[in-house]
C-alpha positions, 0 to 999 in steps of 0.5 A: 943443778937443783932448781928451787921452784917458787910455787907462788910465782908458778900460781901467778903465771898460771892464773894469768895464762902467762905460760912463756914467763912460766917456762922461761923465767920460772922453770929455766927453759930457753927461748925457742930457736925457731919462733916461727908460728906453725899453722895446722888444720884439723877437721877443717879448723886451723890452729895457730901454734906459737913456740914459747920455750925450748929445752934440749929439743923439746918445744912448748907451743901456745895455741890460743882459741878464739872464743872456743871451748877446748877441743875434744880429746880426739882433736887434741890427739890429732893436734899432738900428732901434728905438733910432734913433727916440729919438735 
């Protein structure tokens, strides 16, 4: 299946931080089969991961940060290791 990508729509979704619509509507992914939020603790900080899309067992999670900057690379790697347990 050859899917035509609409760059204007992709830009709109990214500009609006609407990642669920980006994956579901524009990229043709499926809604997650398990939409249960996951909570992981890294260095005494709790991160909430919300499943937003699924494609053949590969899951996309949204992690919103409350007025925080993006975590350091080392923390992102730890988050990735924990998330991989769910997909």
